[in-house]
N, C-alpha and C positions, 0 to 999 in steps of 0.2 A: 505491502500501501504506501507504504511511507516512499520507492520509487519512484510508484506511480507518480504521487503528486507532484519529484522531486522530475517527470519531463512533462509533465501540465506547466511547470514554469517556465520552459523551457518552449514551452510557443508560442509566439508572438505572432503576431499577425499579420506584420505585414510581412513578414516571411516568405509568403503564398501570395504573394502576388502575381501574376502568370506561370502557376507552377497547386493554383488547389484543385484544377480538375481535375489531374493527374495522383491526385493524393488521394477524391472521390472515389474514386476510377480503383484504385487501387486497393480499399479498406474497402467496395461495395463486393463487385466484378472479380478481383481477382480475390474474394473472398470466397466467393458462392464458387469459380474454379477451382481454388484447392478443396473447399473441401465436399463436393463431386470427384473431381479425381480426389482425392484421398478414402470414399468410401466407396466408390468403382475399384479400386486397389486393396482394399482393406478384405473386401469379403472376396474379390477373384485373385486374387492371390497369394493372404494373406488366407483364406482358405477362415475369414470369417462368419458368423451372419451378420444378415442386414439390420440390425439393429445393433449392435456393440462395432457395424463397419464405422455405421457416420455417427455414433459416440465418438468415435477413434478421430475421427474428419473433422469433428469440431472440437475437439483439444486444441488438433495440431493447426488448424490455418494463427494461431497466435507466432508470430518473430519477435516479438516483444524487447523492454530497453532492457534491457540487464544485457542482451546480446546484439543487436543493432549501434547504443549508445557507447558501448566500450570500443570498438571498432574506428566509428566515423572520429570519434578521438583522436588513432591511433593510424587512419589508415588517409589519406589528402584525396578528397573530388571538388570537386566543384563545386557552388555552391546553392544551385538549383538540385541535385542529386542529391548532396547533402541531404537540404528541409525536408526532398521526399520523405526518405530515408527512413527520417528522426519525427514525423510528422507519425508516419504508418507503421514505426512498431510503437509506435506511445501508443496512437489510437485504436490498436490493432489489437492491444490487450484485453481490456474491457470486451469486447467487439469477439472475439472467441470466445468468453467465458460468460459470458450472453451466451451466441451461439451452444454449450456445451452444455446450456439450463434446460436454454426450451426441446432439446432433443432427448436429457434425461425424462427432462416435464412429462417429453410422448412417449417416452419405454414407460413412464411407471405406471402414467394415470390407463393405460390400455396395458398392462400388463403382460409386457416383454416387446405388444410389436409396435409398428410405426405406426400411430390412426391420430386423424383428427381427435385435439381434443382443446371446450372451450378454459378450460383449468391454464396448458397449456401456457396458450399468447395469451390470456389475462396475468399468470405467474412477470410471463417472457416484457407485457407491456408495463406495469406495476415498476416490475427491475428500473424497467431504462429512468423509469416519470420521478423515484422519488432516489434515482442517482442525479438525473439531472438536476432537481430541483435541491436537495442536500446537496448538494457541491459548489452551486451555483448562493446560494445561504451562507455553509460554510465559509466557502471562499471571502465570499465581503464584508461578513462578516471580521476575520483573521483581519481584511483591508483596513475595518473605521480601530480597532485594533487599538494596530500599529502603529496607524494612522494619527489617532488621537495619545500615541504617548500612552497609554492604559497600562502595556508593559513594560516593568523595565526591564531599562536595555542592559544586564548582566542575563537576565531571562529570557529576550529572545529566540537564541531558537529552541531553547525546552520549552518551553513555550509553546515555539509551533511544529515542537515534535508533535509534545503531548495533542494537540489542536487539534493533527492530522489526524494522530488516531483514534484520537475523540469521534470525527466523524467519520470515518470508516467503522468502527466496533457501532455505532450508532444504528448507519446506514444499513448496514448486518442482520443487524435488531430491524430491524425495519422493514425488509425485502434480502432475503436473503442472495449471496454472490451480487447486489449494485455496490459495496464497499468498493469494487478497482474504480465502478463507475468515477462514485458523488468523488473519488481523492486526484483520479485525473479534472474534472472540473474544475472541480475547490483550487487546485494548482494553474492550468488556464484563466479560470479569471482573477488568478491574482495576478501572475505573469503579466499581467493583459492590462494592471491597476498600477493608475504612479505610488509604488510603497514606496516608503521610507526607508533604508538600511537593506536594502532587497538585499544587496549583494553579501548581508553578511549570515546572511538565509542560505544563497544558495554556495556559498564556499562553506561552508554545516551540509548542507546537504548533500555533495560532489565528496566532502571526506566518507560521509556516513553512508553513499551510497554504496561506496567503495567497498569497503565490510561489508554488508553484506548480503552486493556482491560475491564476495569471496565468501563467505556464509555459509551462500544456495547451492553454487553451484562442488 
């Protein structure tokens, strides 16, 4: 969650001028191609059942900032390519999680068969709405707290970390698997506002992200 929040902080609107359509196609059409292709491959090559094949396909849609961000920091690319990969790597993470949850809900509600159920789609849109709403509210709230200097300077980084984790947990309580989307939206909102001392948060985020990514792998 904190890694994705840090990724969201790095997403600035000005970056995507001219490459916005490419990013949209990657996270929509690209995800669809990966989902269908991986599902077919899992069934026909690996011999998995159709339900498990597409559950597997939903899980591997993700490229993720834990992989893409370190590569971009060490491999010189032109600005447009780097921007596209950064945005795709961050935005695709919650999308992959949502797709996996949707497929899983289908399987659960159909007792192992892939069948249409209203419950699965209600859960899917509930996750999206709660993630978007809570992320925007949490991001703006943190912005107000920092701008009005209601957080002591020496507690800024620790408070930000606690606030992000609190938003993630609260979102998960409201709707399971909505936490990732919440923190991405929260970071994006905060990163596109004029936040005082944002560089301090970014520096702390970089150090902590390196540690967390090392632990993950």
